[in-house]
C-alpha angles and dihedrals in degrees: 000000000000131000122207134209123218123219109244104244123193118232090242089069090067103069093142132044093237089062090069091060100053119148110279115247114217109211113171111212110148140011105223109193125157143158128200140209119262109180093329144351115319133181109202097189116254097013118099123235127257135166120265139138121225104155106061144026087231118077110221112256092237090066126073112272091242096052111139106267113181092193094055120002121221112257143175113306136163096248095060102026120112133184119248112278095209100083138024116250097353117181125222108231109164142009144191117191131185126190138174117239117262130254123317144166116285117291093207130060131211115231089253098030097160093059092055100055115083089170117053118232103246119194096157089111093063118061116217104217119194123160140143128250112299093352128121116294097251124176131190131228123205119224131181104206115217090225097054111124091219097045091117088073096061136042124258112259143057105292128100122215114283093008121154108245129216087257090054091048091050090051090051090051092050088047091055091047091054091046090053091046087065107032098031108032107019099040103018088220092133112043096184140359104255140138091243093067101025128061117190127194127177138171118265091260112114093228091063091054089050093049089053088051094050091045091053090048091053092050091048124359088202089073089078088075094060143039124260123195120240119192124217134175122230108281097242093058101027106143098195096069087026105236106155115115118257114167092177091060090047089055092051092052093044088054098053092043090055098063130084091259084072107021094051091066090053091051093045090056098044092118091053091049091050092052093048092047092051093052100038104033093238099131118129093017110124096205090058094044103050095066143342096258095110095046090048092051097047094047099044095044088057099044093045088058096045094256120141121250110269122282124187129222092270090061094252111141138189106255124230089239092056092045090051090050091051093054091047089052089046091056091048091050094049092049091048098046098044105024121012106036119097107263093016086125092055090047092051092046091055097042098039103023092102092056091046087051088056091051091049090051090050093055092043090052090051091048091054091049092247104111110100092195130084093197131029108193126190132191114199142143141272090275089055094051098045093051093047093048091050095047092047087055099248089135090063090064095051138335112290122245129209105285109255127228107284091014108175138205117182123190110197126189115210128191124210128212086262089058092248115146126218134179124225120192118208121192120192090345096309127099111248116246108249093016099069096104117013122163108250093237091052091049092051091049090050091053092047091050088063094057112087115223112247090013094172092054092045092050094050100036096243 
């Protein structure tokens, strides 16, 4: 299996629509193969071994603290946080931070979902509040009636698809507590949790609101006694998912997922796909055949919550070896689509350029003295994090992996005694090599270089 690297192309190079659809160059540079632990050591054949946790929000103590944990990503915390080494007595003066929401129920369903869940999905321990203005504080409870004619399509229990679980909320709360241990207690940058200093934006998905709530509670439990504003954009144009329409970007992705660099990996894993289809009933369903995203989601959502891998009514089960192979393929696919494929950069620039534009505006506003906030905090999704990581250049350091639950990218601005300002980027609690000390002006220019001019027209071919 081959991995491919994409030339980094500036937006200015794409003055015409046809330039986005140039013939893909296939430059083999690295074979990135990995398998990961799900509930124990596995050896999925030809794939090599690598550390990773997929069965608990808590990383075992015998592993490094910053081990990749899909259920709950490592993040900044007081015990492992260090000041920049590039200047004496620097002062933290501004921050933007972006995280993925924490763990949830599966977002995808098997055709006969009910048959494949030996353990019900129970969300009765986590109230889903939703009410308007000064109205009564109502909350909803999900039920799956045993008499429902379509019950075979959903699991037994009290969780909806893609719903933040109590475990996910607890992880978000712990995340907020760790964040405050650094930026509140250790550095004293934030003196209180208030809407004057902190701006929060999420997607329109309920789980991102709830993660913001848990995060605030972790930073300051007193916030549970008051309301805190969270900003969203209208769902059809929300840039943090992103969800705005961009046919030109779709065409780019279709092109680089139509060449051997992509199709060969599907062919090479045909036996795996056949086994999964036979067990899960997913044969002849295009959304389960074009990539391993759905399998990855349904397996990891279960293992992260202590559920067994799915077994059907005949007793056939997905093996740990096959599940490990799926998550390894998932990592490869995410790195290929958003980092390594030729024209992945152009795809990211079109689909995430609007969010990058927002970040650039934030830092420019701060530079001019006009940003009233100390911290701008965003809660997004895996698609948000992988695009941001790629466009910041993290994929140049090493291949990117599927962004874990609670994945975190922090962009700090530090000021020296000479009033010079520098940016430090921290990913999953660890400063990023090459981005530990970047002049603020350079960082802003780098962000702006990832925003195509006339992005609306480019997206829509006008």
